[in-house]
C-alpha positions in Angstrom: 116.6 128.3 81.3 116.9 131.3 83.8 118.4 130.4 87.1 116.9 131.0 90.4 119.6 133.9 90.8 117.8 135.4 87.9 114.8 135.1 88.4 115.3 136.7 92.0 116.9 139.9 90.5 113.9 140.2 88.1 111.1 140.1 90.6 113.0 142.6 92.3 113.6 144.9 89.3 109.9 144.6 88.7 108.2 145.0 92.4 108.0 148.8 92.7 108.3 149.9 96.0 105.1 150.9 97.7 103.4 150.0 94.5 102.1 147.3 92.5 103.2 145.0 90.2 101.9 144.4 86.7 99.9 141.3 85.7 101.8 140.8 82.6 105.2 140.9 84.5 103.3 138.6 87.5 102.6 136.0 84.9 106.3 136.2 83.2 108.2 135.8 86.7 105.5 132.3 87.5 106.6 130.8 84.1 110.6 131.9 84.9 109.9 129.7 88.1 108.4 127.0 86.4 111.0 126.9 84.0 113.9 127.3 86.4 116.9 125.0 86.1 116.8 124.0 89.7 113.5 122.3 89.4 114.0 121.1 85.7 118.1 119.8 85.6 116.8 116.8 87.7 117.0 113.5 85.2 113.6 111.7 86.1 114.0 109.7 83.3 116.2 107.5 85.1 113.7 105.6 87.3 112.5 102.6 86.2 109.1 101.6 87.6 107.4 98.0 87.2 103.6 96.9 88.0 102.8 93.1 88.0 99.2 92.0 88.9 96.8 88.7 88.4 94.4 86.4 89.6 95.6 83.4 91.2 93.4 80.1 91.6 93.8 76.8 93.2 92.0 73.6 93.2 89.1 74.9 95.4 88.5 78.2 93.9 90.6 80.3 96.2 91.3 83.4 94.3 94.0 85.7 95.3 94.1 89.4 93.2 97.4 90.7 93.3 98.8 94.1 92.5 102.7 94.6 92.8 103.5 98.3 91.6 106.9 100.2 92.5 110.1 101.7 91.4 113.5 99.6 90.8 115.8 99.5 94.0 113.5 101.7 95.8 110.3 100.0 97.0 107.3 98.4 95.9 103.5 98.3 97.0 102.3 94.8 97.3 98.1 94.2 97.6 96.3 91.5 97.6 92.5 90.1 98.1 91.8 87.4 98.8 88.5 85.3 98.7 88.1 81.8 100.1 85.3 79.6 97.9 85.2 76.5 100.1 86.6 75.8 103.3 89.8 74.5 103.4 91.7 72.4 106.1 95.3 74.1 107.0 96.6 76.4 104.8 96.1 78.3 101.2 99.3 78.2 99.1 99.6 79.6 95.3 102.8 80.4 93.0 103.5 83.1 91.1 105.8 82.3 88.4 107.3 85.5 86.9 111.4 86.2 86.5 110.4 89.7 86.2 108.9 90.0 89.4 111.6 88.1 91.1 114.0 90.5 89.9 112.0 93.6 90.8 111.3 92.5 94.2 115.2 91.6 94.3 116.4 95.2 93.4 114.5 96.2 96.5 114.9 93.4 99.5 118.2 92.8 100.2 120.6 89.9 102.0 118.4 86.9 101.3 115.5 88.8 103.0 113.1 87.4 100.9 110.4 86.5 103.4 107.7 88.7 104.7 105.5 87.6 107.5 102.6 89.5 109.5 99.1 89.1 110.8 95.9 89.8 108.7 92.3 89.8 110.0 90.2 87.5 107.8 86.3 88.4 108.1 83.3 86.5 106.9 79.9 87.7 107.1 79.1 84.3 107.7 81.3 84.0 111.6 78.3 83.5 113.6 77.1 80.6 111.7 80.5 79.4 111.8 81.4 79.4 115.6 77.9 77.9 116.0 78.8 74.7 114.0 82.0 74.1 115.7 80.1 74.9 118.9 82.2 77.9 120.1 81.1 81.0 121.9 80.9 84.1 121.6 81.2 84.0 118.3 83.9 86.6 117.1 83.5 89.5 114.1 87.1 88.6 112.4 89.8 86.0 112.8 93.7 86.3 112.6 96.0 84.5 110.2 99.7 84.7 109.2 100.2 85.9 105.6 103.7 85.0 104.3 104.7 86.1 101.2 107.8 84.5 100.0 110.0 84.8 96.4 112.9 83.2 95.1 114.5 82.7 91.7 111.4 80.6 90.8 108.6 81.8 92.1 106.7 83.8 94.6 104.6 81.8 97.3 101.7 83.5 99.0 100.8 81.2 102.1 97.8 81.9 104.4 97.4 80.2 107.7 94.5 80.8 109.9 95.4 81.0 113.5 92.2 80.2 115.2 89.4 77.1 114.9 91.9 74.2 113.9 93.8 76.7 111.5 90.5 76.2 108.7 90.0 78.8 106.7 86.1 78.9 105.5 83.6 79.4 102.7 83.2 83.0 102.4 86.4 84.1 104.1 88.2 87.2 102.7 91.4 88.8 103.5 92.7 92.2 102.0 96.3 93.3 103.0 98.5 96.1 101.5 101.9 96.5 102.4 105.1 98.3 101.3 108.3 97.5 101.4 111.7 99.6 100.9 115.5 99.5 100.0 117.0 100.3 103.4 
């Protein structure tokens, strides 16, 4: 393979001052650039990727679809789609038992900082009806919940707590969240 310096020398030799360069020479130079040592010497095969996905269901029929993928020791992208089938008093808590997932996340999150906690939007296409039943006006288009994502050596725990309306999650509630974590 040619080096960058070799390619530059070749370009300088092929270009005619105040003239044109032949198409065949241009093609050869472009191929050399693509095959250049500096571009192709890095070992990208050493990156270890991971991907975990699935659906979790609790006793009330709530469904959490998750996708967790990333590069070991670097970052992970976590996507959650949550659907509530029946009204729940309090919080929804689900467990994922997967040692490989724990090892992948543990390679990214250091110093025992194994909890991610943030607010998410709860949507429900029957919000007005819910607020009317609870005799609360005016009805809001969405509510807020706290999403807590914790993992340890045995499990991944996804915890959702509504921050409004007596901390209930109602039939038809849905939450979508996607976030990234990275090694600092």
